[in-house]
C-alpha positions as CSV (number, residue, x, y, z in Angstrom):
1,X,-55.7,-68.7,35.7
2,X,-55.8,-72.4,35.5
3,X,-57.5,-72.7,32.5
4,X,-57.1,-73.7,28.4
5,X,-59.2,-74.1,25.7
6,X,-60.3,-77.0,23.9
7,X,-61.9,-76.4,20.3
8,X,-63.6,-79.1,18.6
9,X,-63.9,-78.4,14.6
10,X,-66.6,-80.7,12.7
11,X,-64.1,-82.2,10.6
12,X,-60.5,-83.9,11.5
13,X,-58.1,-80.9,12.1
14,X,-55.2,-82.9,13.7
15,X,-51.8,-84.0,11.6
16,X,-51.7,-86.5,9.2
17,X,-49.0,-89.0,8.7
18,X,-48.6,-91.0,5.4
19,X,-46.1,-92.5,3.4
20,X,-45.1,-91.3,0.2
21,X,-42.0,-93.4,-1.8
22,X,-41.4,-95.6,0.7
23,X,-40.8,-92.2,3.1
24,X,-42.9,-91.5,6.2
25,X,-44.6,-87.8,5.4
26,X,-46.0,-85.7,8.3
27,X,-48.2,-82.8,7.1
28,X,-50.7,-80.3,8.9
29,X,-53.9,-80.7,9.4
30,X,-57.2,-78.7,7.6
31,X,-57.1,-75.6,8.8
32,X,-59.4,-74.2,11.3
33,X,-61.8,-72.1,10.0
34,X,-64.5,-72.4,12.6
35,X,-64.8,-74.0,16.0
36,X,-66.1,-74.5,19.2
37,X,-64.5,-73.3,22.2
38,X,-65.1,-74.4,25.5
39,X,-62.9,-73.0,28.6
40,X,-61.4,-76.0,30.5
41,X,-60.3,-75.8,34.4
42,X,-57.1,-77.3,34.8
43,X,-55.7,-77.2,38.6
44,X,-53.1,-79.5,38.6
45,X,-51.2,-82.5,37.1
46,X,-53.9,-85.3,37.0
47,X,-56.1,-82.9,36.3
48,X,-54.1,-82.1,33.3
49,X,-53.5,-85.5,32.5
50,X,-57.3,-86.6,32.6
51,X,-57.5,-83.6,29.5
52,X,-54.7,-84.7,27.4
53,X,-56.3,-88.4,27.5
54,X,-59.8,-87.0,26.7
55,X,-58.6,-84.9,23.6
56,X,-56.0,-87.5,22.6
57,X,-58.5,-89.7,20.9
58,X,-60.4,-87.1,19.3
59,X,-59.5,-86.3,15.8
60,X,-61.5,-82.9,15.7
61,X,-59.7,-81.6,18.9
62,X,-57.0,-79.7,19.7
63,X,-56.1,-77.7,22.5
64,X,-55.1,-73.7,22.9
65,X,-52.5,-72.9,25.4
66,X,-54.5,-69.9,26.9
67,X,-58.2,-68.4,27.5
68,X,-60.8,-66.3,26.8
69,X,-61.3,-64.6,30.2
70,X,-65.2,-63.8,29.6
71,X,-65.9,-67.6,29.1
72,X,-64.6,-69.5,32.3
73,X,-68.0,-70.4,32.9
74,X,-67.4,-73.1,30.3
75,X,-69.6,-71.6,28.3
76,X,-69.8,-72.7,24.6
77,X,-68.7,-70.2,22.3
78,X,-67.2,-69.6,18.4
79,X,-63.6,-69.5,17.8
80,X,-63.4,-68.1,13.8
81,X,-60.6,-67.3,11.6
82,X,-59.6,-63.8,11.7
83,X,-60.1,-63.8,7.9
84,X,-63.5,-65.7,8.2
85,X,-64.7,-62.7,11.1
86,X,-63.2,-60.3,8.3
87,X,-65.5,-61.4,5.9
88,X,-68.8,-61.3,8.5
89,X,-67.6,-57.8,10.0
90,X,-65.3,-55.8,7.7
91,X,-63.9,-53.8,10.4
92,X,-63.2,-56.3,12.9
93,X,-59.8,-56.2,14.7
94,X,-60.4,-58.0,17.9
95,X,-63.2,-58.8,20.5
96,X,-66.3,-60.6,20.3
97,X,-69.2,-60.6,17.1
98,X,-72.3,-62.0,18.3
99,X,-74.3,-64.2,15.8
100,X,-76.2,-67.5,17.1
101,X,-73.8,-67.3,19.8
102,X,-70.5,-65.3,21.1
103,X,-67.5,-65.7,18.2
104,X,-64.3,-64.3,18.2
105,X,-60.8,-64.6,16.5
106,X,-57.9,-66.9,17.6
107,X,-55.4,-63.7,18.5
108,X,-53.2,-62.8,21.1
109,X,-54.7,-60.4,22.1
110,X,-58.6,-62.1,22.5
111,X,-57.1,-64.4,24.8
112,X,-54.9,-64.2,28.1
113,X,-51.8,-66.8,29.5
114,X,-52.5,-69.9,31.4
115,X,-50.5,-71.0,34.2
116,X,-50.0,-74.1,31.8
117,X,-47.5,-73.9,29.4
118,X,-45.0,-76.8,27.2
119,X,-42.0,-77.8,26.3
120,X,-42.2,-79.2,22.7
121,X,-39.4,-81.7,22.2
122,X,-38.8,-82.8,18.8
123,X,-35.9,-83.6,16.2
124,X,-34.8,-80.8,14.6
125,X,-32.4,-80.3,11.8
126,X,-28.9,-79.7,12.7
127,X,-29.2,-80.8,16.3
128,X,-25.6,-82.0,17.7
129,X,-26.2,-86.0,17.9
130,X,-25.5,-85.7,21.8
131,X,-28.2,-83.6,22.6
132,X,-30.9,-85.7,20.0
133,X,-29.5,-88.9,22.1
134,X,-30.9,-87.5,25.4
135,X,-33.3,-89.6,27.5
136,X,-36.2,-88.3,28.9
137,X,-35.2,-88.2,32.4
138,X,-31.8,-86.5,31.0
139,X,-33.6,-83.9,29.0
140,X,-35.7,-82.9,32.3
141,X,-32.5,-82.4,34.0
142,X,-31.1,-80.2,31.2
143,X,-34.0,-78.1,31.7
144,X,-33.7,-78.0,35.1
145,X,-30.4,-76.6,34.5
146,X,-31.8,-73.7,33.1
147,X,-35.2,-73.4,34.5
148,X,-34.5,-74.3,38.3
149,X,-37.1,-76.2,39.9
150,X,-38.5,-78.2,36.8
151,X,-37.2,-81.5,38.1
152,X,-39.2,-81.3,40.8
153,X,-42.2,-79.8,39.5
154,X,-45.6,-80.9,38.5
155,X,-46.2,-82.2,35.0
156,X,-47.5,-84.3,32.5
157,X,-45.6,-85.7,29.4
158,X,-47.7,-86.7,26.0
159,X,-46.1,-88.5,23.3
160,X,-46.0,-86.2,20.0
161,X,-47.7,-87.4,17.0
162,X,-44.5,-88.4,15.7
163,X,-44.2,-90.4,18.6
164,X,-47.6,-92.1,18.3
165,X,-47.5,-93.1,15.1
166,X,-45.7,-96.4,14.3
167,X,-43.8,-98.1,10.9
168,X,-43.4,-101.2,11.4
169,X,-43.8,-101.3,14.7
170,X,-41.2,-98.5,15.7
171,X,-42.2,-94.6,16.2
172,X,-41.1,-92.3,13.7
173,X,-39.4,-90.3,16.5
174,X,-38.9,-92.0,19.6
175,X,-38.2,-89.4,22.0
176,X,-40.4,-86.5,21.1
177,X,-43.2,-85.4,23.0
178,X,-44.6,-82.5,24.8
179,X,-44.2,-81.7,28.3
180,X,-47.2,-79.6,30.2
181,X,-46.4,-78.0,33.3
182,X,-47.8,-75.0,35.6
183,X,-45.8,-71.7,36.6
184,X,-46.6,-69.6,39.1
185,X,-46.7,-66.1,37.6
186,X,-48.6,-66.4,34.0
187,X,-48.1,-62.7,33.4
188,X,-44.2,-63.7,32.9
189,X,-45.4,-63.9,29.3
190,X,-41.3,-63.8,28.0
191,X,-40.0,-66.6,29.7
192,X,-39.8,-68.4,26.7
193,X,-37.2,-65.9,25.1
194,X,-35.3,-66.1,27.9
195,X,-35.1,-69.6,28.4
196,X,-34.1,-70.1,24.6
197,X,-31.2,-67.5,25.4
198,X,-30.1,-69.8,28.4
199,X,-30.4,-72.7,26.3
200,X,-27.6,-71.3,23.5
201,X,-25.3,-70.0,26.8
202,X,-25.4,-73.2,28.0
203,X,-24.8,-75.6,25.3
204,X,-28.3,-76.9,24.7
205,X,-28.9,-74.5,21.7
206,X,-27.8,-74.9,18.1
207,X,-28.2,-73.3,14.6
208,X,-30.9,-74.5,12.5
209,X,-30.8,-74.3,8.9
210,X,-33.9,-74.6,6.6
211,X,-34.0,-75.5,3.3
212,X,-32.9,-72.2,2.0
213,X,-30.0,-72.3,3.8
214,X,-31.0,-69.4,6.4
215,X,-30.2,-70.3,9.9
216,X,-31.9,-69.0,13.3
217,X,-31.3,-69.9,17.1
218,X,-33.0,-73.2,18.2
219,X,-32.6,-75.1,21.2
220,X,-33.7,-78.5,22.5
221,X,-37.0,-77.6,22.9
222,X,-39.0,-75.7,20.1
223,X,-38.7,-72.0,21.2
224,X,-41.9,-71.3,19.2
225,X,-44.4,-72.4,21.0
226,X,-44.5,-69.9,24.1
227,X,-47.5,-68.0,22.8
228,X,-50.8,-68.4,24.7
229,X,-53.0,-68.3,21.5
230,X,-51.2,-70.7,20.0
231,X,-53.0,-74.1,19.2
232,X,-51.6,-77.6,20.6
233,X,-52.2,-80.9,18.3
234,X,-52.5,-83.0,20.8
235,X,-55.8,-84.7,19.4
236,X,-55.9,-88.2,17.3
237,X,-53.8,-88.0,14.2
238,X,-54.8,-89.2,10.5
239,X,-52.9,-92.3,9.5
240,X,-52.7,-93.9,6.2
241,X,-52.6,-97.6,5.3
242,X,-49.2,-99.0,6.5
243,X,-49.1,-97.1,9.7
244,X,-50.4,-97.7,13.1
245,X,-51.2,-95.6,15.8
246,X,-50.5,-96.0,19.4
247,X,-52.7,-95.2,22.5
248,X,-50.7,-92.3,24.1
249,X,-48.6,-93.1,27.3
250,X,-49.6,-90.2,29.3
251,X,-47.3,-89.7,32.5
252,X,-47.3,-87.9,35.4
253,X,-45.3,-86.1,37.7
254,X,-46.5,-85.1,40.7
255,X,-44.8,-81.7,42.2
256,X,-44.7,-77.5,42.4
257,X,-45.3,-74.8,40.3
258,X,-42.0,-73.5,38.4
259,X,-40.8,-70.0,38.9
260,X,-39.6,-69.0,35.8
261,X,-39.1,-65.4,37.0
262,X,-35.6,-66.8,38.1
263,X,-34.6,-67.4,34.5
264,X,-32.8,-64.3,34.0
265,X,-31.7,-62.1,30.8
266,X,-28.3,-62.3,30.0
267,X,-25.6,-60.4,31.4
268,X,-23.7,-57.9,29.3
269,X,-20.8,-60.3,28.7
270,X,-23.3,-62.9,27.6
271,X,-25.5,-60.5,24.9
272,X,-21.5,-60.3,23.5
273,X,-20.7,-64.3,23.4
274,X,-24.8,-64.5,21.8
275,X,-23.7,-62.0,19.2
276,X,-20.6,-63.7,18.5
277,X,-22.2,-67.1,18.2
278,X,-25.6,-66.3,16.5
279,X,-24.9,-62.8,15.4
280,X,-27.8,-62.2,17.9
281,X,-28.4,-59.2,19.4
282,X,-30.7,-57.7,21.9
283,X,-31.9,-54.6,22.0
284,X,-35.3,-53.2,24.5
285,X,-37.7,-50.8,23.3
286,X,-39.2,-48.2,24.5
287,X,-41.9,-50.2,26.7
288,X,-38.8,-52.2,28.3
289,X,-39.4,-55.3,26.4
290,X,-36.3,-56.8,25.0
291,X,-36.0,-57.5,21.1
292,X,-33.9,-60.9,19.7
293,X,-31.9,-59.0,16.7
294,X,-30.4,-60.5,13.5
295,X,-28.7,-58.0,11.0
296,X,-27.8,-59.3,7.3
297,X,-30.2,-62.3,6.7
298,X,-32.8,-60.2,5.7
299,X,-31.0,-58.5,2.3
300,X,-32.8,-56.8,-0.5
301,X,-33.2,-59.1,-2.5
302,X,-34.5,-62.1,-0.3
303,X,-37.6,-62.9,-1.6
304,X,-40.6,-63.1,0.9
305,X,-44.0,-65.0,0.7
306,X,-46.3,-62.3,1.8
307,X,-50.2,-62.1,1.7
308,X,-49.6,-60.2,-1.5
309,X,-47.6,-62.6,-3.0
310,X,-43.7,-63.2,-3.1
311,X,-41.5,-59.9,-3.1
312,X,-38.3,-58.4,-2.0
313,X,-38.0,-55.8,0.7
314,X,-37.3,-53.0,-2.2
315,X,-40.6,-54.1,-3.7
316,X,-43.0,-54.2,-1.0
317,X,-41.6,-50.7,0.2
318,X,-43.1,-49.7,-3.4
319,X,-46.3,-50.8,-1.9
320,X,-46.3,-48.1,0.5
321,X,-48.1,-49.6,3.1
322,X,-46.9,-50.3,6.8
323,X,-46.8,-54.0,6.9
324,X,-47.6,-57.2,5.4
325,X,-48.6,-60.8,7.0
326,X,-46.0,-63.3,5.8
327,X,-44.3,-66.3,6.3
328,X,-41.2,-66.9,8.9
329,X,-38.8,-66.9,5.6
330,X,-35.9,-68.3,8.2
331,X,-37.2,-71.4,9.4
332,X,-39.5,-73.7,7.4
333,X,-42.7,-73.1,8.7
334,X,-46.1,-72.2,6.7
335,X,-48.1,-71.0,9.7
336,X,-48.2,-67.6,7.9
337,X,-46.4,-66.2,11.5
338,X,-44.2,-63.3,9.8
339,X,-44.9,-59.8,9.7
340,X,-42.7,-57.6,6.9
341,X,-42.9,-54.1,8.3
342,X,-41.6,-50.5,8.1
343,X,-40.1,-49.7,10.9
344,X,-39.6,-46.3,12.6
345,X,-36.3,-45.5,10.7
346,X,-38.4,-46.0,7.8
347,X,-36.3,-49.2,6.8
348,X,-37.9,-52.7,5.8
349,X,-37.4,-55.6,8.3
350,X,-39.2,-59.2,9.1
351,X,-40.6,-60.2,12.3
352,X,-40.9,-63.8,13.5
353,X,-43.9,-64.1,15.7
354,X,-42.8,-67.6,16.5
355,X,-38.7,-67.2,17.4
356,X,-39.9,-63.4,18.2
357,X,-36.8,-62.7,16.4
358,X,-35.9,-59.4,14.2
359,X,-34.9,-59.7,10.8
360,X,-32.7,-56.3,9.7
361,X,-30.5,-55.5,6.9
362,X,-26.9,-55.4,6.8
363,X,-25.8,-51.9,8.4
364,X,-24.0,-51.6,5.0
365,X,-27.7,-52.3,3.0
366,X,-29.1,-49.5,5.6
367,X,-26.9,-47.0,5.0
368,X,-27.0,-47.5,1.3
369,X,-30.8,-47.4,1.4
370,X,-30.9,-44.8,3.5
371,X,-28.4,-42.6,1.2
372,X,-31.0,-43.6,-2.1
373,X,-34.1,-42.6,0.0
374,X,-32.6,-39.7,1.2
375,X,-31.4,-38.5,-2.4
376,X,-35.0,-39.6,-3.9
377,X,-36.1,-36.9,-1.3
378,X,-33.8,-34.3,-2.0
379,X,-34.8,-35.0,-5.9
380,X,-38.6,-34.7,-5.4
381,X,-38.3,-31.9,-3.3
382,X,-36.2,-29.8,-5.8
């Protein structure tokens, strides 16, 4: 399972950085509608460093953390957006579509998790100064305190876009970067959730506020990157006049793989502490999976950007559909990584695929809406 995927598009797809009214602005690259994909075998830290060095000089290349198990031979295939594949094959949900070469959508169910994962250290709004000021060595030690064995793990550090881009000779964010490391059990896919909760319980988490004033639990690392179909923008960024691009300073630390199974789920006492500090409640579904739930941030008047336009949960219910793709809403993101849906109780909820947090109505609004729905049902029946 020591594989990752390289995507190469016909035009630059990495992040873009320019100066606007004297301020440095970073924007997303062009959307990846179609790209050539190859699976790469990456057995150790040296191999990962070599691959990152190759990609870092290519503005058209990005890395996918997982891999397609049918293509480990390295044969090129095509990755298309889900929307484009749906235009080619309207019934498409997952799997392969065959044209001049095999085509597939970059969906979680189409890829498998690799032994390779990353920690994305970036400056987040609301981060306490003492956490923002951690040196790289202190950052590694902090992670080791909640993911034992990390300090002695084989890992590769590569500067992020914000670190490589220089304004007046200085990085726009000096300490940001990605640390790639291997784990012993790639099937331990929810370790990122446990790591985020451990960070919150050990002074390494904080509430991150978005532009609308809503907050979500964050950490000294980006907790939204632990998804194996996710793109990591390790390629060469595009910079405008007035900015410079530094060569990537890739460093390698030899060591073992990390046993993420040692990261525990919170105890009952710790769950109560998370609820008190962050209004975060942990629940377990029928399949034994643990979910984080926040009650009350989502209201009946919350405006959500969906694939069918902006709407409130009430307006969504009137559409008569079960789910809609939407923006994450409670964090600043344009990735359409949320789902507005009707849960098993018939009430609207919003799930953020990045943070793995389910946002529900407050108990008061749930009761009022349930009463209204029951009353409407009785009127219709009578």
